[in-house]
C-alpha positions as CSV (number, residue, x, y, z in Angstrom):
1,X,0.1,0.1,0.0
2,X,1.2,3.4,-0.8
3,X,-0.1,7.0,0.0
4,X,-3.6,7.7,-1.5
5,X,-4.2,10.9,-3.3
6,X,-7.4,12.1,-1.7
7,X,-8.2,9.2,0.6
8,X,-6.1,6.5,2.0
9,X,-6.0,3.0,0.9
10,X,-8.8,1.9,3.3
11,X,-10.8,-1.1,4.2
12,X,-8.8,-3.7,2.1
13,X,-8.5,-7.4,3.1
14,X,-5.6,-9.6,2.3
15,X,-6.7,-13.1,3.3
16,X,-5.9,-16.9,2.6
17,X,-2.8,-16.3,0.5
18,X,0.8,-17.7,0.3
19,X,3.2,-14.8,0.0
20,X,6.9,-15.8,-0.3
21,X,10.0,-15.6,-2.4
22,X,10.2,-16.9,-5.9
23,X,10.3,-20.7,-5.9
24,X,11.7,-20.8,-9.5
25,X,14.6,-18.2,-9.4
26,X,17.0,-16.8,-6.7
27,X,16.0,-13.6,-4.9
28,X,14.3,-13.0,-1.7
29,X,12.1,-9.9,-1.0
30,X,12.8,-7.5,1.8
31,X,9.1,-7.1,2.6
32,X,6.2,-9.4,1.9
33,X,3.1,-7.2,2.7
34,X,3.8,-3.5,3.5
35,X,2.0,-0.3,4.0
36,X,4.1,3.0,3.2
37,X,1.5,5.6,3.8
38,X,3.3,8.8,4.4
39,X,0.4,11.4,5.3
40,X,-1.3,11.4,8.5
41,X,-4.1,13.2,6.9
42,X,-4.5,10.6,4.1
43,X,-3.8,7.5,6.2
44,X,-4.2,3.9,5.1
45,X,-6.8,2.7,7.6
46,X,-9.0,-0.2,8.7
47,X,-7.1,-2.7,6.6
48,X,-7.0,-6.5,7.5
49,X,-4.1,-9.0,6.8
50,X,-5.5,-12.4,7.9
51,X,-4.9,-16.1,7.6
52,X,-2.0,-15.8,5.2
53,X,1.2,-18.0,5.1
54,X,4.2,-15.5,4.8
55,X,7.7,-16.9,4.4
56,X,11.2,-16.5,3.1
57,X,12.0,-12.7,3.4
58,X,15.1,-10.7,4.4
59,X,13.4,-7.8,6.3
60,X,9.9,-8.1,7.3
61,X,6.8,-10.4,6.9
62,X,4.4,-7.5,7.5
63,X,5.6,-3.9,7.6
64,X,3.0,-1.2,8.6
65,X,4.9,2.3,8.5
66,X,4.8,4.7,11.5
67,X,3.2,7.6,9.6
68,X,0.1,7.3,7.3
69,X,-1.4,4.3,8.8
70,X,-4.3,3.8,11.2
71,X,-6.3,0.9,12.8
72,X,-4.9,-2.2,11.2
73,X,-6.0,-5.8,12.0
74,X,-3.3,-8.6,11.5
75,X,-4.5,-12.1,12.7
76,X,-4.2,-15.7,12.1
77,X,-1.0,-15.4,9.8
78,X,1.7,-18.0,9.8
79,X,5.0,-16.0,9.4
80,X,8.3,-18.1,9.2
81,X,11.5,-18.7,7.4
82,X,12.3,-21.9,5.4
83,X,15.6,-20.6,4.4
84,X,18.1,-18.4,6.5
85,X,17.7,-14.7,5.8
86,X,20.6,-12.6,5.0
87,X,19.0,-9.5,6.7
88,X,17.4,-9.0,10.1
89,X,14.1,-10.7,9.9
90,X,11.1,-9.4,11.8
91,X,7.8,-11.2,11.6
92,X,5.6,-8.0,12.1
93,X,6.8,-4.4,12.3
94,X,3.8,-2.2,13.6
95,X,4.0,1.5,13.6
96,X,0.4,2.3,13.0
97,X,-1.7,4.7,15.1
98,X,-5.3,4.2,16.0
99,X,-6.7,1.0,17.4
100,X,-4.5,-1.9,16.1
101,X,-5.4,-5.7,16.6
102,X,-2.6,-8.1,16.4
103,X,-4.0,-11.7,17.5
104,X,-3.5,-15.3,16.9
105,X,-0.5,-15.0,14.5
106,X,2.1,-17.8,14.5
107,X,5.7,-16.4,14.1
108,X,8.4,-19.0,14.2
109,X,11.7,-20.1,12.6
110,X,13.0,-16.6,11.9
111,X,16.2,-18.2,10.7
112,X,19.1,-15.8,10.0
113,X,22.8,-15.8,9.0
114,X,24.0,-14.3,12.3
115,X,21.9,-11.4,13.1
116,X,19.3,-11.1,15.8
117,X,15.7,-11.6,14.7
118,X,12.4,-10.1,16.3
119,X,8.9,-11.8,16.2
120,X,7.2,-8.4,16.6
121,X,8.5,-4.8,16.5
122,X,6.3,-1.9,17.8
123,X,7.3,1.7,17.0
124,X,4.9,4.4,18.3
125,X,1.9,1.9,17.6
126,X,-1.1,1.9,19.9
């Protein structure tokens, strides 16, 4: 999700998907699902990411930026690594304001080549 022009990217649902690296070529993404809203006035709000399998990433399984996001629901996701990441893998990075729900996610096996990994990282989120 990027910044909307007049309104944010609101009330979207991402559910029942498998989001991962390419199985047919080399290359591992930094972020699997991300919201990079940059305007508090035109925030991406009331979006849901649920019941997905997210795996093989170098940075973040789910990344919700600190500015420009409001009231997200992240639930029932299975976030993990099959292959070791070259970066600092974080299952969920939550920076959203508003009322957020993070529930019933399974974050496991965040394999890395030496750096410390985080299941969930909060930055100014409520």
